[in-house]
C-alpha positions as CSV (number, residue, x, y, z in Angstrom):
1,M,41.1,-115.0,-181.6
2,S,38.2,-116.6,-183.1
3,H,37.9,-120.1,-183.8
4,E,37.7,-119.4,-187.8
5,D,40.3,-117.2,-187.5
6,T,42.1,-120.0,-186.1
7,T,41.1,-122.2,-188.9
8,R,42.0,-120.1,-191.7
9,R,45.8,-119.5,-190.1
10,R,45.9,-123.3,-189.8
11,F,44.9,-123.3,-193.5
12,L,47.7,-120.4,-194.7
13,Q,50.1,-122.4,-192.7
14,A,49.6,-125.2,-194.7
15,A,49.2,-123.6,-197.7
16,G,52.5,-121.5,-197.1
17,S,54.6,-125.1,-197.4
18,S,52.5,-126.4,-200.0
19,A,52.9,-123.5,-202.3
20,A,56.9,-123.7,-202.1
21,A,56.8,-127.5,-202.9
22,V,54.4,-126.7,-206.1
23,A,56.4,-123.8,-207.4
24,L,59.5,-126.3,-207.0
25,A,58.1,-128.6,-208.4
26,G,56.4,-127.0,-211.2
27,C,59.9,-124.9,-212.0
28,T,61.9,-127.9,-212.2
29,D,59.7,-129.5,-215.1
30,G,61.9,-128.0,-217.9
31,G,59.3,-128.1,-219.9
32,S,59.3,-131.7,-220.4
33,G,56.4,-132.8,-219.0
34,D,53.2,-133.9,-220.8
35,T,52.0,-132.0,-223.7
36,E,48.7,-130.3,-224.1
37,T,46.4,-132.6,-225.7
38,S,44.4,-131.9,-228.6
39,T,41.2,-132.5,-226.6
40,E,40.8,-129.1,-225.2
41,S,38.6,-127.3,-228.0
42,G,39.0,-123.3,-228.5
43,G,36.4,-121.3,-226.1
44,E,34.4,-118.8,-226.0
45,G,36.8,-115.6,-226.3
46,D,39.7,-117.5,-228.8
47,G,41.2,-115.4,-231.1
48,T,40.3,-111.7,-229.5
49,E,43.0,-109.5,-229.8
50,M,43.3,-107.1,-226.3
51,T,46.1,-105.2,-225.5
52,T,46.6,-103.7,-222.1
53,D,48.2,-100.6,-221.4
54,T,50.4,-101.0,-218.0
55,E,52.4,-98.0,-219.2
56,G,49.5,-96.2,-217.6
57,S,48.1,-92.3,-217.9
58,T,49.5,-89.1,-216.5
59,D,47.2,-89.4,-213.4
60,G,48.9,-92.5,-212.2
61,S,46.0,-95.0,-213.8
62,F,46.3,-98.3,-216.1
63,S,44.4,-100.7,-217.6
64,V,44.3,-104.7,-216.9
65,G,43.3,-107.4,-218.8
66,V,42.6,-111.1,-217.1
67,T,41.8,-114.0,-219.3
68,M,40.6,-117.0,-217.8
69,G,39.3,-120.4,-218.7
70,Q,35.5,-119.3,-219.0
71,M,33.3,-116.6,-219.3
72,D,30.2,-115.7,-217.1
73,S,26.9,-117.2,-217.1
74,G,25.4,-114.2,-216.9
75,L,25.8,-110.8,-214.7
76,D,23.1,-111.4,-212.2
77,P,25.3,-111.6,-208.7
78,Q,22.7,-113.7,-206.9
79,D,21.5,-116.4,-209.8
80,H,25.2,-118.4,-210.5
81,A,27.2,-120.9,-208.6
82,E,30.4,-120.3,-210.7
83,T,33.7,-118.7,-209.4
84,N,34.2,-117.2,-212.9
85,T,31.1,-115.5,-213.0
86,E,32.0,-114.7,-209.7
87,I,35.1,-113.2,-210.6
88,I,33.6,-111.0,-213.0
89,V,30.4,-109.5,-211.1
90,G,32.4,-109.4,-208.2
91,Q,34.2,-106.3,-209.7
92,A,31.1,-104.9,-209.7
93,Y,29.3,-106.0,-206.6
94,E,29.9,-106.2,-202.8
95,G,28.2,-108.0,-199.6
96,L,27.8,-106.7,-196.3
97,M,31.0,-108.4,-195.4
98,D,34.1,-109.0,-197.2
99,R,37.3,-110.8,-196.7
100,D,40.8,-109.6,-197.2
101,K,43.8,-111.7,-199.4
102,E,44.7,-113.6,-196.3
103,G,40.9,-114.7,-195.7
104,G,40.4,-112.3,-192.2
105,I,36.8,-111.2,-192.1
106,V,36.9,-107.4,-192.8
107,E,33.7,-104.4,-193.3
108,S,32.4,-103.8,-196.7
109,L,28.4,-102.3,-196.8
110,A,28.3,-103.2,-193.3
111,T,30.2,-101.7,-190.3
112,D,29.5,-103.5,-187.7
113,W,27.8,-106.8,-187.1
114,E,26.4,-108.4,-183.9
115,R,24.6,-111.6,-182.8
116,V,22.0,-110.4,-180.7
117,E,20.4,-113.6,-179.9
118,P,21.0,-117.0,-180.8
119,G,19.6,-117.5,-184.4
120,V,19.7,-113.6,-184.9
121,A,22.4,-111.6,-186.5
122,R,22.2,-107.9,-187.1
123,F,24.0,-105.6,-189.5
124,T,24.8,-102.0,-188.9
125,L,25.0,-100.1,-192.7
126,R,27.9,-98.1,-193.6
127,D,26.2,-94.6,-194.6
128,G,26.8,-92.7,-197.7
129,V,27.1,-96.0,-200.3
130,T,25.7,-95.4,-203.5
131,F,24.5,-98.0,-206.4
132,H,26.6,-96.9,-209.8
133,N,23.2,-95.2,-210.9
134,G,23.7,-92.8,-207.9
135,D,21.1,-94.2,-205.5
136,E,22.0,-94.2,-202.1
137,V,22.1,-97.6,-200.5
138,T,19.3,-98.5,-198.1
139,A,18.6,-101.3,-195.6
140,E,15.4,-102.4,-197.5
141,D,17.8,-102.9,-200.5
142,A,20.3,-105.1,-197.9
143,A,17.3,-107.1,-196.2
144,Y,15.7,-107.5,-200.4
145,S,18.7,-108.8,-201.3
146,V,19.5,-111.4,-198.4
147,R,15.4,-112.5,-199.2
148,R,16.0,-112.9,-202.9
149,I,18.6,-115.6,-202.3
150,V,17.2,-117.7,-199.7
151,F,13.2,-117.0,-200.3
152,D,12.3,-118.5,-204.0
153,D,9.1,-116.5,-203.9
154,V,11.1,-113.3,-204.1
155,G,12.2,-113.5,-207.8
156,I,14.4,-116.6,-208.5
157,A,15.3,-119.7,-207.5
158,S,18.7,-118.6,-206.6
159,P,21.6,-121.2,-206.7
160,Q,23.0,-119.8,-203.0
161,V,20.5,-120.3,-201.5
162,N,22.4,-122.5,-199.0
163,D,25.3,-120.0,-199.0
164,L,23.6,-117.7,-196.0
165,G,22.1,-120.3,-193.7
166,V,19.0,-121.3,-193.5
167,V,17.2,-117.8,-193.1
168,S,13.9,-117.5,-191.7
169,E,12.8,-113.8,-191.7
170,V,14.8,-110.3,-192.8
171,E,14.0,-107.2,-191.3
172,A,15.2,-103.9,-192.5
173,G,15.5,-101.3,-189.7
174,D,16.8,-97.7,-189.2
175,G,20.5,-97.9,-191.1
176,E,20.6,-101.8,-189.9
177,V,19.5,-105.2,-191.3
178,T,18.4,-108.2,-188.8
179,V,18.4,-111.8,-190.2
180,S,16.9,-114.9,-188.3
181,F,17.5,-118.2,-188.5
182,D,16.1,-121.6,-188.1
183,G,18.7,-123.1,-185.4
184,L,21.9,-121.0,-184.4
185,N,23.6,-120.9,-187.3
186,P,27.1,-120.9,-185.9
187,I,29.0,-119.9,-188.5
188,V,26.6,-116.4,-189.7
189,F,29.5,-114.2,-189.9
190,Q,31.8,-116.5,-192.2
191,L,28.9,-116.8,-194.6
192,F,28.3,-113.5,-194.8
193,A,32.0,-112.5,-195.2
194,T,32.1,-114.8,-198.3
195,N,28.5,-114.4,-200.0
196,G,25.2,-112.5,-200.2
197,E,25.8,-109.3,-202.7
198,I,23.8,-106.2,-202.4
199,V,21.2,-105.4,-205.1
200,Q,19.2,-102.6,-205.5
201,Q,15.4,-103.5,-205.0
202,S,13.7,-101.2,-207.6
203,W,16.2,-101.6,-210.4
204,I,15.9,-105.4,-209.9
205,E,12.2,-104.9,-210.0
206,E,12.3,-102.8,-213.0
207,N,14.1,-105.0,-215.1
208,D,13.4,-108.8,-216.6
209,S,15.9,-111.4,-216.5
210,D,17.7,-110.5,-219.7
211,Y,18.5,-107.2,-218.7
212,I,20.1,-107.7,-215.3
213,N,22.1,-110.6,-216.9
214,Q,23.5,-108.2,-219.5
215,N,24.4,-105.0,-216.9
216,T,25.1,-104.0,-213.4
217,N,24.1,-101.8,-210.8
218,G,26.6,-102.3,-207.5
219,T,28.4,-100.6,-205.1
220,G,31.8,-101.8,-206.0
221,P,35.1,-99.9,-207.2
222,F,34.4,-100.7,-210.7
223,Q,31.6,-100.4,-213.0
224,L,30.1,-102.0,-216.3
225,S,31.5,-100.1,-219.3
226,E,30.4,-103.1,-221.8
227,Y,29.6,-106.2,-222.2
228,D,29.7,-108.9,-225.1
229,S,28.3,-112.1,-223.9
230,G,30.5,-114.9,-224.1
231,N,33.4,-113.2,-225.2
232,E,34.3,-110.2,-223.4
233,V,33.4,-107.8,-220.6
234,T,34.9,-104.2,-219.5
235,F,34.5,-102.3,-216.3
236,E,35.7,-98.7,-215.9
237,R,36.5,-97.3,-212.4
238,Y,33.4,-96.1,-210.2
239,A,34.2,-92.5,-209.6
240,D,31.8,-92.3,-206.4
241,Y,33.1,-95.7,-205.0
242,W,33.1,-95.3,-201.2
243,G,36.4,-97.3,-200.9
244,E,39.6,-96.7,-201.4
245,T,40.5,-95.8,-205.1
246,A,41.7,-98.7,-207.6
247,E,45.1,-97.5,-209.4
248,V,43.3,-99.4,-212.2
249,E,41.5,-97.6,-214.6
250,E,39.7,-100.1,-216.5
251,V,39.8,-103.7,-216.4
252,T,38.8,-106.2,-219.6
253,L,38.0,-110.0,-218.6
254,S,38.0,-112.5,-221.2
255,A,38.5,-116.6,-221.4
256,S,40.2,-119.0,-223.5
257,S,39.2,-122.3,-222.5
258,E,42.6,-123.7,-224.0
259,S,45.4,-123.3,-221.7
260,S,48.3,-122.7,-224.6
261,T,46.1,-119.7,-225.8
262,R,46.1,-118.0,-222.4
263,V,49.6,-118.4,-222.0
264,N,50.5,-117.2,-225.7
265,R,48.4,-114.1,-224.7
266,L,50.1,-113.6,-221.7
267,L,53.5,-113.9,-223.3
268,A,52.4,-111.4,-226.3
269,E,51.5,-108.8,-223.6
270,E,48.1,-108.8,-224.9
271,T,46.7,-109.7,-221.0
272,D,48.5,-109.0,-217.8
273,V,46.9,-112.2,-215.7
274,V,45.8,-115.7,-216.9
275,T,44.3,-118.7,-215.1
276,N,45.4,-122.0,-214.6
277,V,48.4,-122.1,-216.2
278,P,48.9,-125.8,-217.2
279,P,52.7,-127.8,-215.8
280,Q,54.4,-127.9,-219.0
281,E,54.0,-124.3,-219.5
282,V,55.3,-123.0,-216.1
283,S,59.1,-122.9,-217.8
284,R,58.1,-121.0,-220.6
285,V,56.4,-118.8,-218.5
286,E,59.2,-118.3,-216.2
287,E,61.7,-117.9,-218.2
288,S,60.2,-115.1,-220.8
289,D,61.1,-111.6,-219.5
290,V,57.4,-110.4,-219.4
291,A,55.7,-112.5,-216.9
292,S,56.4,-115.0,-213.9
293,V,54.3,-117.9,-212.7
294,N,52.4,-117.4,-208.9
295,P,51.0,-120.4,-207.7
296,V,48.7,-120.7,-204.4
297,P,47.2,-123.8,-202.9
298,S,43.3,-123.1,-203.4
299,T,40.2,-123.6,-201.0
300,R,38.9,-125.8,-204.0
301,I,38.7,-129.5,-204.3
302,I,38.3,-131.6,-207.3
303,F,36.2,-134.6,-208.0
304,L,33.9,-136.7,-209.8
305,Q,30.2,-136.7,-208.2
306,M,28.0,-139.8,-208.8
307,R,24.2,-139.4,-208.5
308,Y,22.7,-141.5,-206.0
309,D,19.2,-142.5,-207.6
310,V,20.7,-144.3,-210.7
311,E,22.1,-147.4,-211.1
312,P,25.4,-148.5,-210.8
313,F,25.8,-145.6,-208.6
314,S,23.2,-146.1,-206.4
315,N,25.4,-149.2,-205.2
316,Q,28.1,-148.1,-202.3
317,Q,30.0,-150.6,-203.4
318,F,30.5,-149.7,-206.9
319,R,30.9,-146.4,-205.7
320,Q,33.7,-147.7,-203.3
321,A,34.9,-149.5,-206.5
322,L,35.5,-146.2,-208.5
323,N,37.7,-144.9,-205.5
324,Y,39.7,-147.8,-205.8
325,A,40.2,-147.7,-209.1
326,V,41.3,-144.2,-209.8
327,D,45.1,-144.1,-209.4
328,L,45.1,-140.4,-207.5
329,E,48.7,-140.2,-206.7
330,G,49.6,-140.9,-210.3
331,I,47.1,-138.6,-211.5
332,I,48.9,-135.6,-209.2
333,E,52.5,-136.9,-210.4
334,N,52.1,-137.5,-214.4
335,V,49.1,-135.4,-215.3
336,L,49.3,-132.2,-212.6
337,N,53.1,-132.4,-212.3
338,G,52.6,-132.1,-208.7
339,F,50.2,-129.0,-208.8
340,G,47.8,-130.8,-206.3
341,A,47.5,-132.3,-202.9
342,P,45.3,-136.0,-202.5
343,T,41.9,-136.0,-200.6
344,G,39.4,-138.6,-199.0
345,Q,36.6,-136.3,-197.6
346,P,35.3,-133.2,-198.5
347,T,36.6,-131.0,-196.2
348,L,40.4,-130.0,-196.9
349,E,43.2,-130.0,-194.2
350,A,43.2,-127.4,-191.3
351,F,39.6,-126.5,-192.5
352,T,37.0,-126.5,-189.4
353,G,35.7,-130.6,-189.4
354,H,38.7,-131.8,-191.6
355,N,39.4,-135.5,-190.4
356,P,43.0,-136.4,-189.7
357,D,41.9,-140.3,-189.3
358,V,40.6,-140.0,-192.9
359,E,43.1,-141.1,-195.3
360,P,42.2,-140.9,-199.3
361,Y,41.5,-144.5,-200.9
362,P,44.3,-146.2,-202.0
363,H,44.9,-147.4,-205.4
364,D,43.7,-151.3,-205.7
365,P,42.4,-152.4,-209.0
366,D,41.7,-155.9,-207.2
367,E,39.8,-154.5,-204.6
368,A,37.7,-152.6,-207.2
369,E,37.2,-155.5,-209.0
370,R,36.1,-157.5,-206.2
371,L,33.7,-154.9,-205.2
372,V,32.2,-153.9,-208.3
373,E,31.5,-158.0,-208.4
374,E,29.8,-157.6,-205.2
375,S,27.6,-154.8,-206.3
376,G,25.8,-156.9,-209.2
377,F,26.9,-154.3,-211.3
378,A,29.8,-156.5,-213.4
379,G,29.6,-155.2,-216.9
380,A,28.3,-151.8,-216.3
381,E,28.8,-148.9,-219.0
382,I,29.2,-145.4,-217.6
383,T,30.3,-142.0,-219.5
384,L,32.4,-139.7,-217.2
385,E,31.3,-135.8,-218.2
386,T,34.1,-133.4,-217.9
387,P,34.3,-129.9,-218.4
388,I,36.6,-128.1,-220.9
389,G,39.2,-125.8,-219.6
390,R,37.3,-124.8,-216.1
391,Y,40.1,-126.1,-213.9
392,L,43.4,-126.8,-214.0
393,K,44.1,-129.8,-216.9
394,D,40.6,-130.9,-216.3
395,V,40.2,-133.0,-219.4
396,E,43.0,-134.8,-219.0
397,I,42.3,-135.5,-215.2
398,A,39.2,-136.9,-216.8
399,Q,40.5,-139.2,-219.3
400,A,43.0,-140.6,-216.9
401,A,40.4,-141.6,-214.2
402,A,38.3,-142.7,-216.6
403,S,40.6,-145.1,-218.6
404,Q,42.1,-145.8,-215.0
405,I,38.3,-147.6,-214.3
406,D,37.7,-148.7,-217.7
407,S,41.0,-151.0,-217.3
408,L,38.7,-152.8,-214.9
409,S,37.8,-156.2,-216.2
410,N,34.1,-155.7,-215.4
411,V,33.6,-151.8,-216.0
412,S,33.9,-149.5,-219.2
413,C,33.7,-146.4,-218.8
414,E,34.7,-143.4,-221.5
415,V,34.7,-139.6,-221.2
416,E,32.6,-137.0,-222.6
417,Q,33.7,-133.6,-222.8
418,R,31.5,-130.6,-222.5
419,E,31.1,-126.9,-222.3
420,F,31.4,-125.4,-219.2
421,S,28.2,-123.4,-219.5
422,S,26.2,-126.1,-220.7
423,L,27.1,-128.6,-218.0
424,V,26.7,-126.1,-215.0
425,Q,23.2,-125.4,-216.4
426,D,22.4,-129.4,-215.9
427,L,24.1,-129.1,-212.3
428,T,22.0,-126.2,-211.2
429,T,18.7,-127.4,-212.2
430,G,16.0,-127.7,-209.1
431,N,15.4,-131.4,-210.6
432,I,17.8,-134.1,-209.7
433,E,16.5,-136.1,-212.3
434,D,18.0,-133.5,-215.0
435,K,21.4,-133.7,-214.1
436,P,24.1,-136.2,-214.9
437,H,24.8,-139.1,-213.5
438,F,28.8,-138.9,-213.4
439,N,30.5,-135.9,-213.9
440,L,33.8,-134.2,-212.7
441,L,33.0,-130.8,-210.9
442,G,35.4,-128.4,-208.5
443,W,34.1,-126.9,-205.6
444,G,35.4,-123.6,-204.0
445,N,34.8,-123.2,-200.1
446,G,36.1,-119.8,-199.0
447,E,34.3,-120.2,-195.0
448,F,36.8,-122.6,-194.2
449,D,34.6,-124.8,-193.1
450,A,33.4,-128.4,-193.6
451,S,29.6,-127.6,-193.4
452,Q,29.9,-125.2,-196.6
453,T,30.8,-127.8,-199.0
454,I,28.4,-130.9,-197.5
455,I,25.5,-128.8,-197.1
456,P,25.4,-127.3,-200.8
457,L,26.8,-130.7,-202.4
458,L,25.7,-133.3,-200.3
459,A,22.5,-132.6,-198.0
460,S,19.6,-133.4,-199.4
461,S,18.5,-129.8,-199.3
462,G,21.6,-128.7,-201.0
463,A,21.1,-126.7,-204.3
464,L,24.0,-128.6,-206.3
465,T,23.5,-132.2,-204.4
466,M,23.3,-135.4,-206.0
467,L,23.0,-137.3,-202.8
468,K,20.0,-138.0,-200.6
469,N,21.1,-139.3,-197.3
470,D,19.1,-139.1,-193.7
471,Q,22.6,-139.8,-191.8
472,V,24.5,-137.0,-193.9
473,D,21.4,-134.9,-193.3
474,S,21.5,-135.5,-189.2
475,F,25.0,-134.7,-189.1
476,M,24.6,-131.3,-190.5
477,T,21.4,-130.4,-188.6
478,E,23.5,-130.8,-185.7
479,A,26.3,-129.3,-186.3
480,Q,24.5,-125.9,-187.9
481,N,22.9,-126.2,-184.4
482,T,25.8,-126.7,-182.1
483,A,27.7,-123.4,-180.2
484,D,30.5,-125.3,-179.1
485,P,33.4,-124.7,-181.6
486,D,34.9,-128.4,-180.2
487,E,31.7,-130.5,-180.2
488,R,30.8,-128.9,-183.5
489,E,34.0,-130.1,-185.0
490,S,34.0,-133.5,-184.0
491,I,30.2,-133.7,-185.0
492,L,32.0,-132.4,-188.4
493,Q,34.9,-135.1,-188.2
494,E,32.5,-137.8,-188.0
495,A,30.4,-136.7,-191.0
496,N,33.8,-136.8,-192.7
497,A,34.4,-140.0,-192.0
498,F,30.7,-141.3,-192.6
499,I,30.6,-139.8,-196.1
500,R,34.5,-141.2,-197.4
501,D,32.9,-144.3,-196.7
502,L,29.4,-143.5,-198.4
503,A,31.5,-142.8,-201.3
504,P,29.0,-140.5,-203.2
505,W,32.5,-139.2,-205.0
506,V,35.5,-140.1,-206.5
507,F,37.6,-138.4,-204.2
508,M,40.4,-136.5,-206.2
509,H,42.6,-133.6,-205.0
510,Q,42.9,-130.0,-203.6
511,Q,43.4,-127.6,-206.8
512,F,46.3,-125.1,-206.9
513,S,45.5,-122.0,-208.2
514,V,48.6,-121.6,-211.1
515,Y,48.7,-118.0,-212.0
516,G,51.1,-116.6,-214.8
517,V,51.1,-112.6,-214.0
518,S,52.9,-109.7,-216.1
519,D,56.1,-108.0,-214.8
520,G,54.3,-105.1,-215.4
521,I,52.0,-105.3,-212.4
522,E,51.8,-106.0,-208.9
523,W,49.4,-108.4,-207.8
524,Q,49.0,-111.0,-204.6
525,P,46.4,-114.0,-205.5
526,R,44.1,-115.2,-203.0
527,N,43.6,-118.6,-201.7
528,D,40.0,-118.5,-203.1
529,E,40.3,-117.8,-206.4
530,F,38.6,-114.3,-206.6
531,I,40.9,-111.8,-208.7
532,D,40.8,-108.8,-206.9
533,V,41.5,-106.2,-209.3
534,D,41.2,-103.6,-207.6
535,T,44.4,-104.1,-205.5
536,V,46.7,-104.4,-208.6
537,T,49.3,-101.7,-209.3
538,R,52.0,-101.1,-211.5
539,S,55.2,-102.5,-211.1
């Protein structure tokens, strides 16, 4: 068993017990929890009538509807960094490798892979795979796809640049692709199992960005049939798919940022799967005769990130003060009704690199006020920007945290609500000067490895970083060039302890994915939040 498999199994064991606890917590609320606040605005796609056909056709196929909190930011599979966009484009596009529902590595467009020497990996392509336009997938397409992600002179500056490791060269061979890295890249296959969707080189080069973001040409089980930007995306089953034929003939994905609207659609049988069912709605779903709730601990952390280069967030004592000011346990209990687990480091429990000796910051307003005074920023006025409806109870979490910070005698804090699509545009800009000073964000880590949170979010070269710290960079360089798993884990654990004290974030919680699922279908959610419609069957 590989070290990655051991880590994944540890996570799943922890997730299993947490899921049981969180299901109990949600179902015993009796619907008497806090009501949804009026601060959530109706999102794009609100009010759209959508019916689903779970009765099916004579050949056993049927249609499925999925309603999320936000729509995509465009259909280019290599030019986004958001889970909702990946859920949509992932119906049509695939990578060289994939993961099963338990997080294990499985074949996809590659049937074999090997590390031919330190820092060099080779992938053998599957024969006979076609893009949705009918053209066969070539090694040149696969090599181009990797280059387009990691080299900004190939066409785009991809926000996924960190997702495959530090690539130095990509070569196409006879039915195979060889990727060379700067350094060892000890988790190369974990990275490629989660990232790196394959596109057709000629199709990309022949079309402009607007066209690529409104059309698809992948190899996946579904091909695009209709795209209504910001409102609804419909896919139909791809007849020449190389893999197992999905029972679902058509899938429609839409969104509403208001959770009550999503639940209402589910209970009205207008959709089959909804995301982020809020705690106070769990009993209503469970007591219905058309749907049920399926919660799973996700690989996502929620945090409040601070820009290191602007005052007062440039001061470590001030950043630590905000961590002491927030009552994390209270937010999990009172806002999330137990649908979360506290964090004090970037890495979740049972992931490679998690440091068991690092505890979450305790709630200590007196210590927070003392640190603010010592920082020299007493009287600071700050604004916390939060997305609307992207994460479970995101607005309410931000309001609670901001209120607790504002209750300090020497800091004022208010909340600014933003549409996620607008916020993520600012976050993915290549210039740190254009990024928010203080915002709520979530990050999912499907590789079960500390580096895949720390590098993109906290290393100087990270695509979404708001930090520049030489020691963090040094930890990551050393970890990514260490072959021994135990030695590497020790380095990552030390990095997590250092980052906890550095406090670039207000550390919040591990999110639980709480799905509402129609009784007319069978579907088992994944921990990585991807909604794999091709595995849906009829009840």
